[in-house]
PyMOL Python script that loads the backbone (N, CA, C, O; Angstrom):
from pymol import cmd

cmd.read_pdbstr("""\
ATOM      1  N   MET A   1      26.741 -10.534  21.680  1.00  0.00           N
ATOM      2  CA  MET A   1      26.558 -10.538  20.207  1.00  0.00           C
ATOM      3  C   MET A   1      24.992 -10.216  20.404  1.00  0.00           C
ATOM      4  O   MET A   1      24.416 -10.548  21.440  1.00  0.00           O
ATOM      5  N   LYS A   2      24.282  -9.496  19.264  1.00  0.00           N
ATOM      6  CA  LYS A   2      23.058  -9.188  19.240  1.00  0.00           C
ATOM      7  C   LYS A   2      22.428  -9.397  17.847  1.00  0.00           C
ATOM      8  O   LYS A   2      23.121  -9.392  16.830  1.00  0.00           O
ATOM      9  N   SER A   3      21.092  -9.582  17.832  1.00  0.00           N
ATOM     10  CA  SER A   3      20.549 -10.064  16.461  1.00  0.00           C
ATOM     11  C   SER A   3      19.067  -9.025  16.345  1.00  0.00           C
ATOM     12  O   SER A   3      18.148  -9.137  17.156  1.00  0.00           O
ATOM     13  N   TYR A   4      19.052  -7.982  15.142  1.00  0.00           N
ATOM     14  CA  TYR A   4      17.864  -7.275  15.120  1.00  0.00           C
ATOM     15  C   TYR A   4      17.079  -7.630  14.204  1.00  0.00           C
ATOM     16  O   TYR A   4      17.473  -7.468  13.049  1.00  0.00           O
ATOM     17  N   ILE A   5      16.215  -8.009  14.354  1.00  0.00           N
ATOM     18  CA  ILE A   5      14.985  -8.539  13.171  1.00  0.00           C
ATOM     19  C   ILE A   5      13.874  -7.595  12.997  1.00  0.00           C
ATOM     20  O   ILE A   5      13.055  -7.327  13.875  1.00  0.00           O
ATOM     21  N   GLY A   6      13.897  -7.076  11.734  1.00  0.00           N
ATOM     22  CA  GLY A   6      13.073  -5.833  11.514  1.00  0.00           C
ATOM     23  C   GLY A   6      12.089  -6.634  10.281  1.00  0.00           C
ATOM     24  O   GLY A   6      12.146  -7.837  10.026  1.00  0.00           O
ATOM     25  N   ASP A   7      11.233  -5.669   9.641  1.00  0.00           N
ATOM     26  CA  ASP A   7      10.525  -6.172   8.378  1.00  0.00           C
ATOM     27  C   ASP A   7      11.673  -6.353   7.031  1.00  0.00           C
ATOM     28  O   ASP A   7      12.304  -5.603   6.286  1.00  0.00           O
ATOM     29  N   GLY A   8      11.500  -7.834   7.242  1.00  0.00           N
ATOM     30  CA  GLY A   8      12.280  -7.912   5.752  1.00  0.00           C
ATOM     31  C   GLY A   8      13.933  -7.986   6.151  1.00  0.00           C
ATOM     32  O   GLY A   8      14.585  -8.030   5.108  1.00  0.00           O
ATOM     33  N   GLN A   9      14.554  -8.005   7.020  1.00  0.00           N
ATOM     34  CA  GLN A   9      15.924  -7.515   7.211  1.00  0.00           C
ATOM     35  C   GLN A   9      16.309  -8.219   8.774  1.00  0.00           C
ATOM     36  O   GLN A   9      15.556  -8.366   9.736  1.00  0.00           O
ATOM     37  N   ILE A  10      17.659  -8.559   8.644  1.00  0.00           N
ATOM     38  CA  ILE A  10      18.157  -9.073  10.034  1.00  0.00           C
ATOM     39  C   ILE A  10      19.626  -8.675  10.073  1.00  0.00           C
ATOM     40  O   ILE A  10      20.534  -8.840   9.258  1.00  0.00           O
ATOM     41  N   ARG A  11      19.580  -8.112  11.247  1.00  0.00           N
ATOM     42  CA  ARG A  11      21.194  -7.297  11.475  1.00  0.00           C
ATOM     43  C   ARG A  11      21.900  -8.339  12.694  1.00  0.00           C
ATOM     44  O   ARG A  11      21.300  -8.449  13.764  1.00  0.00           O
ATOM     45  N   ILE A  12      22.854  -8.892  12.529  1.00  0.00           N
ATOM     46  CA  ILE A  12      23.481  -9.785  13.427  1.00  0.00           C
ATOM     47  C   ILE A  12      24.844  -8.546  13.778  1.00  0.00           C
ATOM     48  O   ILE A  12      25.522  -7.842  13.029  1.00  0.00           O
ATOM     49  N   VAL A  13      24.811  -8.714  15.200  1.00  0.00           N
ATOM     50  CA  VAL A  13      26.287  -7.666  15.651  1.00  0.00           C
ATOM     51  C   VAL A  13      27.012  -8.725  16.393  1.00  0.00           C
ATOM     52  O   VAL A  13      26.515  -9.571  17.136  1.00  0.00           O
ATOM     53  N   GLY A  14      28.392  -8.541  16.051  1.00  0.00           N
ATOM     54  CA  GLY A  14      29.199  -9.446  17.164  1.00  0.00           C
ATOM     55  C   GLY A  14      30.569  -9.680  16.611  1.00  0.00           C
ATOM     56  O   GLY A  14      31.072  -8.947  15.759  1.00  0.00           O
ATOM     57  N   LYS A  15      31.132 -10.691  17.107  1.00  0.00           N
ATOM     58  CA  LYS A  15      32.461 -10.900  16.395  1.00  0.00           C
ATOM     59  C   LYS A  15      32.498 -11.798  15.265  1.00  0.00           C
ATOM     60  O   LYS A  15      31.737 -12.758  15.385  1.00  0.00           O
ATOM     61  N   ALA A  16      33.074 -11.757  14.355  1.00  0.00           N
ATOM     62  CA  ALA A  16      33.005 -12.597  13.036  1.00  0.00           C
ATOM     63  C   ALA A  16      32.765 -14.170  13.278  1.00  0.00           C
ATOM     64  O   ALA A  16      32.203 -14.853  12.422  1.00  0.00           O
ATOM     65  N   TRP A  17      33.288 -14.779  14.666  1.00  0.00           N
ATOM     66  CA  TRP A  17      33.008 -16.290  14.839  1.00  0.00           C
ATOM     67  C   TRP A  17      31.557 -16.239  15.188  1.00  0.00           C
ATOM     68  O   TRP A  17      30.747 -16.902  14.540  1.00  0.00           O
ATOM     69  N   GLU A  18      31.199 -15.486  16.177  1.00  0.00           N
ATOM     70  CA  GLU A  18      29.703 -15.061  16.544  1.00  0.00           C
ATOM     71  C   GLU A  18      28.613 -15.219  15.781  1.00  0.00           C
ATOM     72  O   GLU A  18      27.648 -15.954  15.992  1.00  0.00           O
ATOM     73  N   VAL A  19      28.875 -14.270  14.609  1.00  0.00           N
ATOM     74  CA  VAL A  19      28.245 -14.104  13.414  1.00  0.00           C
ATOM     75  C   VAL A  19      28.017 -15.337  12.743  1.00  0.00           C
ATOM     76  O   VAL A  19      26.875 -15.676  12.434  1.00  0.00           O
ATOM     77  N   LYS A  20      29.078 -16.078  12.477  1.00  0.00           N
ATOM     78  CA  LYS A  20      29.189 -17.090  11.485  1.00  0.00           C
ATOM     79  C   LYS A  20      28.482 -18.195  12.125  1.00  0.00           C
ATOM     80  O   LYS A  20      27.803 -18.975  11.457  1.00  0.00           O
ATOM     81  N   HIS A  21      28.634 -18.316  13.611  1.00  0.00           N
ATOM     82  CA  HIS A  21      27.768 -19.695  14.068  1.00  0.00           C
ATOM     83  C   HIS A  21      26.567 -19.205  14.241  1.00  0.00           C
ATOM     84  O   HIS A  21      25.746 -20.123  14.261  1.00  0.00           O
ATOM     85  N   GLN A  22      25.878 -17.702  14.435  1.00  0.00           N
ATOM     86  CA  GLN A  22      24.673 -17.633  14.496  1.00  0.00           C
ATOM     87  C   GLN A  22      23.882 -18.117  12.970  1.00  0.00           C
ATOM     88  O   GLN A  22      22.925 -18.865  12.769  1.00  0.00           O
ATOM     89  N   LEU A  23      24.683 -17.389  12.113  1.00  0.00           N
ATOM     90  CA  LEU A  23      23.961 -17.718  10.818  1.00  0.00           C
ATOM     91  C   LEU A  23      24.021 -19.523  10.508  1.00  0.00           C
ATOM     92  O   LEU A  23      23.117 -20.064   9.872  1.00  0.00           O
ATOM     93  N   HIS A  24      24.969 -20.148  10.947  1.00  0.00           N
ATOM     94  CA  HIS A  24      24.892 -21.664  10.788  1.00  0.00           C
ATOM     95  C   HIS A  24      23.713 -22.277  11.508  1.00  0.00           C
ATOM     96  O   HIS A  24      23.081 -23.259  11.120  1.00  0.00           O
ATOM     97  N   LYS A  25      23.508 -21.608  12.553  1.00  0.00           N
ATOM     98  CA  LYS A  25      22.316 -22.171  13.466  1.00  0.00           C
ATOM     99  C   LYS A  25      20.984 -21.841  12.629  1.00  0.00           C
ATOM    100  O   LYS A  25      20.285 -22.731  12.142  1.00  0.00           O
ATOM    101  N   MET A  26      20.674 -20.311  12.499  1.00  0.00           N
ATOM    102  CA  MET A  26      19.619 -20.218  11.622  1.00  0.00           C
ATOM    103  C   MET A  26      19.292 -21.195  10.436  1.00  0.00           C
ATOM    104  O   MET A  26      18.217 -21.748  10.203  1.00  0.00           O
ATOM    105  N   MET A  27      20.494 -21.275   9.731  1.00  0.00           N
ATOM    106  CA  MET A  27      20.267 -22.104   8.708  1.00  0.00           C
ATOM    107  C   MET A  27      19.943 -23.380   8.976  1.00  0.00           C
ATOM    108  O   MET A  27      19.231 -23.801   8.064  1.00  0.00           O
ATOM    109  N   ARG A  28      20.155 -24.269   9.885  1.00  0.00           N
ATOM    110  CA  ARG A  28      20.024 -25.497  10.298  1.00  0.00           C
ATOM    111  C   ARG A  28      18.454 -25.298  11.057  1.00  0.00           C
ATOM    112  O   ARG A  28      17.789 -26.326  11.190  1.00  0.00           O
ATOM    113  N   GLN A  29      18.074 -24.441  11.379  1.00  0.00           N
ATOM    114  CA  GLN A  29      16.685 -24.278  11.820  1.00  0.00           C
ATOM    115  C   GLN A  29      15.856 -24.088  10.345  1.00  0.00           C
ATOM    116  O   GLN A  29      14.803 -24.668  10.078  1.00  0.00           O
ATOM    117  N   ALA A  30      16.386 -23.391   9.685  1.00  0.00           N
ATOM    118  CA  ALA A  30      15.368 -23.189   8.594  1.00  0.00           C
ATOM    119  C   ALA A  30      15.281 -24.509   7.391  1.00  0.00           C
ATOM    120  O   ALA A  30      14.337 -24.558   6.603  1.00  0.00           O
ATOM    121  N   GLY A  31      16.231 -25.388   7.387  1.00  0.00           N
ATOM    122  CA  GLY A  31      16.154 -26.306   6.665  1.00  0.00           C
ATOM    123  C   GLY A  31      17.133 -26.262   5.479  1.00  0.00           C
ATOM    124  O   GLY A  31      17.651 -25.198   5.141  1.00  0.00           O
ATOM    125  N   GLU A  32      17.404 -27.522   4.797  1.00  0.00           N
ATOM    126  CA  GLU A  32      18.393 -27.589   3.714  1.00  0.00           C
ATOM    127  C   GLU A  32      17.590 -26.972   2.544  1.00  0.00           C
ATOM    128  O   GLU A  32      16.429 -27.194   2.200  1.00  0.00           O
ATOM    129  N   GLY A  33      18.572 -26.089   1.995  1.00  0.00           N
ATOM    130  CA  GLY A  33      18.217 -25.109   0.584  1.00  0.00           C
ATOM    131  C   GLY A  33      17.155 -24.080   1.004  1.00  0.00           C
ATOM    132  O   GLY A  33      16.221 -23.944   0.213  1.00  0.00           O
ATOM    133  N   ALA A  34      17.148 -23.384   2.044  1.00  0.00           N
ATOM    134  CA  ALA A  34      16.451 -22.175   2.712  1.00  0.00           C
ATOM    135  C   ALA A  34      17.288 -21.291   2.358  1.00  0.00           C
ATOM    136  O   ALA A  34      18.486 -21.486   2.561  1.00  0.00           O
ATOM    137  N   THR A  35      16.844 -20.154   1.766  1.00  0.00           N
ATOM    138  CA  THR A  35      17.546 -18.667   1.886  1.00  0.00           C
ATOM    139  C   THR A  35      17.394 -18.003   3.064  1.00  0.00           C
ATOM    140  O   THR A  35      16.606 -18.405   3.920  1.00  0.00           O
ATOM    141  N   VAL A  36      18.106 -16.965   3.210  1.00  0.00           N
ATOM    142  CA  VAL A  36      18.234 -16.076   4.467  1.00  0.00           C
ATOM    143  C   VAL A  36      16.657 -15.400   4.179  1.00  0.00           C
ATOM    144  O   VAL A  36      15.799 -15.339   5.059  1.00  0.00           O
ATOM    145  N   ALA A  37      16.523 -15.059   3.195  1.00  0.00           N
ATOM    146  CA  ALA A  37      15.136 -14.222   3.112  1.00  0.00           C
ATOM    147  C   ALA A  37      14.085 -15.131   3.216  1.00  0.00           C
ATOM    148  O   ALA A  37      12.964 -14.641   3.354  1.00  0.00           O
ATOM    149  N   GLU A  38      14.210 -16.573   3.176  1.00  0.00           N
ATOM    150  CA  GLU A  38      12.866 -17.262   3.592  1.00  0.00           C
ATOM    151  C   GLU A  38      12.778 -17.397   4.929  1.00  0.00           C
ATOM    152  O   GLU A  38      11.719 -17.172   5.515  1.00  0.00           O
ATOM    153  N   TYR A  39      14.124 -17.863   5.688  1.00  0.00           N
ATOM    154  CA  TYR A  39      14.158 -17.856   6.956  1.00  0.00           C
ATOM    155  C   TYR A  39      13.169 -16.122   7.612  1.00  0.00           C
ATOM    156  O   TYR A  39      12.036 -16.144   8.092  1.00  0.00           O
ATOM    157  N   ILE A  40      13.881 -15.061   7.454  1.00  0.00           N
ATOM    158  CA  ILE A  40      13.351 -14.035   7.696  1.00  0.00           C
ATOM    159  C   ILE A  40      11.868 -13.882   7.427  1.00  0.00           C
ATOM    160  O   ILE A  40      11.154 -13.441   8.328  1.00  0.00           O
ATOM    161  N   GLY A  41      11.405 -14.180   6.374  1.00  0.00           N
ATOM    162  CA  GLY A  41      10.178 -14.148   5.987  1.00  0.00           C
ATOM    163  C   GLY A  41       9.387 -14.954   6.867  1.00  0.00           C
ATOM    164  O   GLY A  41       8.248 -14.528   7.056  1.00  0.00           O
ATOM    165  N   ALA A  42       9.711 -16.029   7.459  1.00  0.00           N
ATOM    166  CA  ALA A  42       9.221 -17.056   8.158  1.00  0.00           C
ATOM    167  C   ALA A  42       9.067 -16.596   9.911  1.00  0.00           C
ATOM    168  O   ALA A  42       8.217 -16.877  10.756  1.00  0.00           O
ATOM    169  N   LEU A  43      10.131 -15.895   9.947  1.00  0.00           N
ATOM    170  CA  LEU A  43      10.158 -15.388  11.455  1.00  0.00           C
ATOM    171  C   LEU A  43       9.088 -14.415  11.346  1.00  0.00           C
ATOM    172  O   LEU A  43       8.179 -14.499  12.173  1.00  0.00           O
ATOM    173  N   HIS A  44       9.034 -13.344  10.309  1.00  0.00           N
ATOM    174  CA  HIS A  44       7.918 -12.278  10.330  1.00  0.00           C
ATOM    175  C   HIS A  44       6.583 -12.767  10.322  1.00  0.00           C
ATOM    176  O   HIS A  44       5.723 -12.048  10.832  1.00  0.00           O
ATOM    177  N   ARG A  45       6.256 -13.866   9.832  1.00  0.00           N
ATOM    178  CA  ARG A  45       5.125 -14.397   9.816  1.00  0.00           C
ATOM    179  C   ARG A  45       4.873 -15.046  10.942  1.00  0.00           C
ATOM    180  O   ARG A  45       3.722 -14.960  11.369  1.00  0.00           O
ATOM    181  N   GLY A  46       5.653 -15.680  11.542  1.00  0.00           N
ATOM    182  CA  GLY A  46       5.445 -16.407  13.080  1.00  0.00           C
ATOM    183  C   GLY A  46       5.524 -15.143  13.827  1.00  0.00           C
ATOM    184  O   GLY A  46       5.077 -15.498  14.917  1.00  0.00           O
ATOM    185  N   SER A  47       5.759 -14.101  13.918  1.00  0.00           N
ATOM    186  CA  SER A  47       6.197 -13.591  15.117  1.00  0.00           C
ATOM    187  C   SER A  47       4.771 -12.283  14.961  1.00  0.00           C
ATOM    188  O   SER A  47       4.855 -11.117  15.347  1.00  0.00           O
ATOM    189  N   SER A  48       3.818 -12.791  14.439  1.00  0.00           N
ATOM    190  CA  SER A  48       2.638 -11.495  14.391  1.00  0.00           C
ATOM    191  C   SER A  48       1.774 -11.395  15.498  1.00  0.00           C
ATOM    192  O   SER A  48       0.747 -12.069  15.584  1.00  0.00           O
ATOM    193  N   SER A  49       2.192 -10.475  16.468  1.00  0.00           N
ATOM    194  CA  SER A  49       1.493 -10.748  17.806  1.00  0.00           C
ATOM    195  C   SER A  49       1.133  -9.272  17.952  1.00  0.00           C
ATOM    196  O   SER A  49       1.508  -8.590  18.906  1.00  0.00           O
ATOM    197  N   GLY A  50       0.395  -8.831  16.966  1.00  0.00           N
ATOM    198  CA  GLY A  50      -0.555  -7.605  17.000  1.00  0.00           C
ATOM    199  C   GLY A  50       0.357  -6.471  17.179  1.00  0.00           C
ATOM    200  O   GLY A  50      -0.232  -5.401  17.329  1.00  0.00           O
ATOM    201  N   ARG A  51       1.445  -6.427  17.199  1.00  0.00           N
ATOM    202  CA  ARG A  51       2.104  -5.276  17.639  1.00  0.00           C
ATOM    203  C   ARG A  51       2.374  -4.245  16.497  1.00  0.00           C
ATOM    204  O   ARG A  51       2.918  -4.900  15.609  1.00  0.00           O
ATOM    205  N   SER A  52       2.272  -3.120  16.148  1.00  0.00           N
ATOM    206  CA  SER A  52       2.664  -2.307  15.313  1.00  0.00           C
ATOM    207  C   SER A  52       3.898  -1.301  15.766  1.00  0.00           C
ATOM    208  O   SER A  52       4.236  -0.974  16.903  1.00  0.00           O
ATOM    209  N   GLY A  53       4.531  -0.873  14.307  1.00  0.00           N
ATOM    210  CA  GLY A  53       5.693  -0.362  14.950  1.00  0.00           C
ATOM    211  C   GLY A  53       6.820  -0.854  13.886  1.00  0.00           C
ATOM    212  O   GLY A  53       6.744  -1.768  13.066  1.00  0.00           O
ATOM    213  N   SER A  54       7.927   0.070  14.166  1.00  0.00           N
ATOM    214  CA  SER A  54       8.941  -0.859  12.968  1.00  0.00           C
ATOM    215  C   SER A  54      10.578  -0.906  14.088  1.00  0.00           C
ATOM    216  O   SER A  54      11.745  -0.966  13.701  1.00  0.00           O
ATOM    217  N   ALA A  55      10.056  -0.853  15.468  1.00  0.00           N
ATOM    218  CA  ALA A  55      11.113  -0.991  16.408  1.00  0.00           C
ATOM    219  C   ALA A  55      12.043  -2.368  16.345  1.00  0.00           C
ATOM    220  O   ALA A  55      13.199  -2.405  16.765  1.00  0.00           O
ATOM    221  N   GLY A  56      11.275  -3.604  15.689  1.00  0.00           N
ATOM    222  CA  GLY A  56      11.823  -4.646  15.695  1.00  0.00           C
ATOM    223  C   GLY A  56      12.202  -5.404  16.858  1.00  0.00           C
ATOM    224  O   GLY A  56      11.908  -4.864  17.924  1.00  0.00           O
ATOM    225  N   ARG A  57      12.776  -6.514  16.923  1.00  0.00           N
ATOM    226  CA  ARG A  57      13.122  -7.302  18.082  1.00  0.00           C
ATOM    227  C   ARG A  57      14.607  -7.287  18.342  1.00  0.00           C
ATOM    228  O   ARG A  57      15.342  -7.084  17.376  1.00  0.00           O
ATOM    229  N   THR A  58      15.177  -7.495  19.636  1.00  0.00           N
ATOM    230  CA  THR A  58      16.466  -7.489  19.967  1.00  0.00           C
ATOM    231  C   THR A  58      16.594  -8.967  20.577  1.00  0.00           C
ATOM    232  O   THR A  58      16.067  -9.237  21.656  1.00  0.00           O
ATOM    233  N   LEU A  59      17.271  -9.848  19.884  1.00  0.00           N
ATOM    234  CA  LEU A  59      17.443 -11.469  20.516  1.00  0.00           C
ATOM    235  C   LEU A  59      18.626 -11.367  21.196  1.00  0.00           C
ATOM    236  O   LEU A  59      19.401 -10.837  20.400  1.00  0.00           O
ATOM    237  N   PRO A  60      19.240 -11.597  22.306  1.00  0.00           N
ATOM    238  CA  PRO A  60      20.307 -11.968  22.992  1.00  0.00           C
ATOM    239  C   PRO A  60      20.806 -13.272  22.297  1.00  0.00           C
ATOM    240  O   PRO A  60      20.156 -14.193  21.802  1.00  0.00           O
ATOM    241  N   PHE A  61      22.000 -13.102  22.392  1.00  0.00           N
ATOM    242  CA  PHE A  61      22.778 -14.410  21.725  1.00  0.00           C
ATOM    243  C   PHE A  61      22.927 -15.628  22.806  1.00  0.00           C
ATOM    244  O   PHE A  61      23.126 -15.200  23.942  1.00  0.00           O
ATOM    245  N   PRO A  62      22.889 -16.682  22.728  1.00  0.00           N
ATOM    246  CA  PRO A  62      22.625 -17.721  23.829  1.00  0.00           C
ATOM    247  C   PRO A  62      23.876 -18.119  24.476  1.00  0.00           C
ATOM    248  O   PRO A  62      24.854 -18.368  23.772  1.00  0.00           O
ATOM    249  N   GLY A  63      23.929 -18.191  25.586  1.00  0.00           N
ATOM    250  CA  GLY A  63      24.956 -18.255  26.354  1.00  0.00           C
ATOM    251  C   GLY A  63      25.346 -19.953  26.220  1.00  0.00           C
ATOM    252  O   GLY A  63      24.576 -20.851  25.878  1.00  0.00           O
ATOM    253  N   ARG A  64      26.820 -20.073  26.612  1.00  0.00           N
ATOM    254  CA  ARG A  64      27.280 -21.133  26.444  1.00  0.00           C
ATOM    255  C   ARG A  64      27.161 -22.276  27.305  1.00  0.00           C
ATOM    256  O   ARG A  64      27.703 -23.338  26.999  1.00  0.00           O
TER     257      ARG A  64
END
""", "prot")
cmd.dss("prot")
cmd.show_as("cartoon", "prot")
cmd.util.cbc("prot")
cmd.orient("prot")
């Protein structure tokens, strides 16, 4: 499974149960009542590493 995070968007690619698990994990990190848009905004603000471009990041699915 892979997650692609870009400017204001996130794409999660994998089997249905993997996507569901990843979304639940993201929402636990974001806190109760947070929206996906707020989570993505926080990721974008937190990863300002001076890079320019719209390639985005690829996050591997953590192993079991």
